[in-house]
N, C-alpha and C positions, 0 to 999 in steps of 0.2 A: 168284476171285477176291474180289467181294463181300462172300462168306460170310466169305473172310479177312481181310477190312478191318474187317467187324464186331466180329468173335470177339479179332483180334488189335489190336485198337481199347487205348489203354493211358491214356485218359481216366478222370478221377474217377469215372466210373461201368462200368468196366470192368470184367473177370474179375481183368485183371488188379493192378491195385490190390486189389480184393477180397483178395487172395491174399497180395500183400504187408504190406498191414496186419496179414493175421491171421501174420506171416513164416511164408509158405514156399515163395514164388516171389519171384525177382528178371527173371526176363522170361519173355516169353512170344511167339511168331510162330508163325502161323497162316497156311495157303493151299495153292491145289492143285499136286501135283508131278505128272512125267509119268516112267513104266520104260515105254521102247518106245513102242507101241502103247495103253498100259494105264495108268490114272491116279488117285491116290487124292489124299485130305483129308491132310495132316499139321500136325496141332499139335504145339508143341514147347515145354517148358517148362522152363527152368531152375532146379531145386528148391533149397531150403534142405538144411540137416540134418535140421532140424524136419520140412517138406514132405516128404521124404522118407521118414521115418519116420509120417507120415502119409501116404501115398501115398493110401489109400484116399479119404481128405477131401477131397484134391486133385484126384480122377476124379470124387468126387461133386460137388462145386463148376462143374467145366467141363462134367460131365453137364446141371446145372441149364440153365447158360446155352444149351447146345444144345436140350433142354427148349424152354424159352420161345421161343425161337425158334420153333420147329415151332408153339408155339401160338398165333403171332400172325397173321392173317385173311391179312397180308402186309408183308413189309418195304418201309420207305416208301419213296417215290420220292428222296426227296433224301437219300439213302444211295448209290443206285443212279446218280445224276445226278452226284454229285460226285467218284465215283471216275474216271467216262466222262472228267466236264471235267478232271479230273488229268493224268488218261493223254493227251487231245489237247494236254494245256500242257507235258506232260512231251516228248511230241513233236516238238513247237514249238519247245520252246526246248532241245532236248537238245542238251549237249555230245559234238563228233565226237570219235573217237578218234584216232589217227593213222590213214597212210594204211594200214599193212600190218594193225595192230587191226582195223580197219574192213572193210578185204577179208577176213581169216578169217571174222570175226561176219557178214558176210552171207553168205558160203559154207556156212556152218553151217546157217544159216539157212534156205536154199535146199531145203536136203534135203525142207522140211517143208512152207514156203508156198512162194507163186508170187513171182517178181519181179518182178513190174508191182505186188504189191501187199505189199511185205514188210517194210517197216517198220511198214504200219500193223497189217498182221498180228499185228506182234511188240509194237507198243502199245498200240492201242488196246481199246477194251472194247465188244464187240457188246450191245445192247441186252438185256438177258436178260430173260424172262416171269416173274413169279410163280411160274406152274408149273416152270419148269425148276429155280426156285431151291429150291422144295418136292420136286423131285424128289431134288436133291442133299442136303437135311437129311433126307430120310426115309432115307439108307443110313448117317448118322452116328447109330449107334444100339449100343449095348451089344452087339448081338450079330454087331455086322459092324466090331467092332475089334480091333486089335493092340496095347496098350501095350508099350513098349522104357522098361526103364529100364535106365539106366546108370550105377551107382558099383562103389565097392571094396569094400562091405561084403555083395553082395550073395553068398546062397549059391550053387554051381554044382554042377553033375552030369556036366558035359560040357565036353569042348575039339573048338573047332573047325580043322578038318586044315590049312589052308592059314595060317591066323595064329596058331594056336594060343590062342585065345583064347578064354576059360573063360564058360561060359552057362547057362542054364536057360530049358526052356521047361514052361509049367505054363500050363493052359485057368482064366479068371477063373472066379472061385467062382459059380456061379448066384442063392446068396444076396445078393454083391453086383451083379451083374447086375440084380436084380431092385431093389435100390436106386439104381440109375446110372438104369434105366430112368422110375425115378417122383421122381429127384430135381427140388428147386426151387431156382430160381438165389437166391442170397445177397438180403437187404434191400439196397436200393440198386443194382443191378447191373440195367443196361437198354443198351436201345440208344444210340450216340454221338449227340449231339445237332447241330446241323445245325453244320457249319464257317465261321467266319465269316471268315477268311482268306483262304478260296479264292479269287482275281482272275477279274475279268472285262474289266476296262482292259486291253488294250496298248497304249494310243495311246503314241507318245513322245514329249515336250517339247520345247519348242520349244528347241534348243542354242542358248543363249548365253552362256556361261560355260564354253568351252572351253579357249580360251588365256588367257581373260582372268579368269582365277577370281576368283570372287564373295568379297568378303569382310567384313562387317560385326562392329564393335566395338559391345558393350554393356553395360549395367550390371553386367549377369552375367557377360558373358565374352565369347569369340570365337565368330564361325559364321562356316565355311568352306565353300564349294561348289565342285566342278568338274562339267562335265557331260562324260560319256564319249562319244565320235564312233565310237570300235574296234569296239565289241562291237553296238551298235546294241539292244540289249535292254531291255525295260520294266521294268529291277531298280535297286536304289539299293543301296549300301554305307556305312553310317552307323556313326560311332565316337563317342560322348561320353566327354569324360576330366572328371569331377566330382572339380576340384583339392580340396585338404585336406593342411593341415599336420600333421594328427593320425596319420597312421599315418606318421610320418618322426622322430616325436617319442619313441616308446619302442616296446620291444618286444612292450608289452600292448596298445598300440591298431593296432601291424601285423596282431597275431595277429587280433585284432578284427575288423579288415579282411578278413580271409581269412576266416575266420566267417564275417561278414556275406554275405559273395559268396556262401560256401556255401548259408546260409540263405536267401538269396534264391533259388538254383539250385533248390534240394532243394523249397520252395514252388512252383515253377514249373514242376517236374516232370511234375505228371499233367496238365499241359496241353501240355506240350513234342509231343505226338504229334500233333495237329490242329495245330499249326506244322510240325511238319515235311510233314506230309501237303501243306500247301500252299506247301513249299518255301519257308518264311520260317523263317531261322537268328533266334536271340538267344544271345549269350552275356554274363557278368559278371564280372568281376576286378577281384582290389584289389592295387592296387602301393603301393610306396612315395610318388609321387603324390598317389594317391588310389582314388578307384574309375571303373573304363573301363564302358561300356556297348556291347557292338557286337550290329549287326543287320543282314541282308539279307533280300533277297529283290522281290518285285515291289513297284514302287512307289505302287498304288495303294491296298496296305492297311499300309504305315505309318505314317498318321495311327492307324486301330486298333491297330498291335502298338502305338503308344508309350502310348494309352489303357490299354491292356492290362498293360504291365509299371509302372507308375508308382507303383497299390497294391504292387505286390510291392519297390519301391524303400524306400519311404517307411515302411510299418506292418511289425513282427514277423505272421510269417503262419506261423511254426511254433511247435511246442507243447516244452513241455521235455525230452519223452523225443526229438524228433528235433533239438534240441540235443543230447543227450548220443551221437547215431550221429554227427553232425560232426565230433564235439568228437574222438570215437574213433580215425573215420577220418584225423585232422588229426596225433594222435597219432603212430598206426601210420608214417601216413609219414614223420612226422620220425624215426620212432625206426630206419625201415630206412634213413635214408638213408646211411649208412654203410657198408649193403652195394650201393649204387647203381654205376653205370658208372662205370669214371674217368671219360669223359667228362665227365659231371652235377659229381663232385666236384672238378675241374682247373677248371670255371666256376665254383666254390661259392668258391672256393683266390683265383680270380681280383678274381670283387664285393666279397669281404672286404677286399683290397689297394687296390683303385682307387675303392669307391667310399667317401664320406665317413662317409655313414650305409648303415649294414647288420646285420645280425640273420639270426646263424648260426642253423642249426638247432638249437642247443643251446640259443642265448637265446629261441628262440620255442618251445620244448619245455618249458621252465622259467616262461615266463610263462604258455604254453597251461594248465599243470598247475592255476593259480590262479583258473580263470576259470568263470562259472556265468552259466547264463541270465541272470542279471537285467543280468550286465555288458554281455550282448548288445543285451537290451533297451533300453539306458544308450546304448550304442554309436548306435542305430539314430535314437533321439531328438538324439544331439549330430552326428551325421557331415554333415548337411547344412547345417549354420550354418559361415557367413561362407566358403562357398566359391567358387569361380570354377569356369566350364562352357567348355572347347572342344567345339565340334560341326564 
């Protein structure tokens, strides 16, 4: 599990980000799996067509990371401690299933773990020794690997008798195994940095605004606060609406608002993994009324989250090539709307009838077609002027 967290990390210095930047992969997961009393370490990659065509290169990058970990004198203690801390937090604040689901889950686990420590055994991570981590790493070698490639264009020579699945089994080329054994990590790929969002203070604030909601009117807008008394968890749910009149003025600005939200989200993506690991969620969307920021997580880390998010919302942090990607994705979504579900199309027709200002998918597509990266930069510069905030 410790190694799975390191190899499966998705931050800016991760193996996945390196493969993404090279256009070879879109997702990666890693961790231990059990089959009966046996176990193995699984690393699953979703490859692009180019990644499948360069499968050996992907394998070299992957083993470069494994070789790098093997070369370290030891795995830094903070990486182990962070995983243990979050495991304890997940257990302490876990959301329980309904009674029947909880009973089934516990009955299943009782086949393996003692009842007295059932949840602790499944959630908590015992402190591993450096020798035990090294013992696992020493088994993650080209001589001990099985590579499964799933694709429609693979050559096959056999058929599985039960499911009629076509497949082929071949041995790894000895030359490739030698390359994998000597592979080096890509420049910039390394260990995850310490996660600044993992909480340590779980004290509940004094409840003063449960029934009597606090409201403050300021020059910039309105702020509302209500304390929760039902769940009694040291968490916060935050919504900040940045009102502006631009998104409802023209289809062009409405589309630019959506591109703005997508650009901010894309720029934050390399940092989303440590946020998710720490139980923090953050999202941004654009509507006719303006820009909406939503966030949730442990209360202690909300100031750090705000400090983290603001630069992404005020400065363009993607390049022209990345703008081309989000523009193409937006265009594809609009082009595919006629094939969407009848329910979605019915709601679209309803919005077009009842809203005073509404931009149809066709109008959005027409406005999108003429937009470039400079238009997005201009929108970033003017979207925060003369707006009103509600939080």
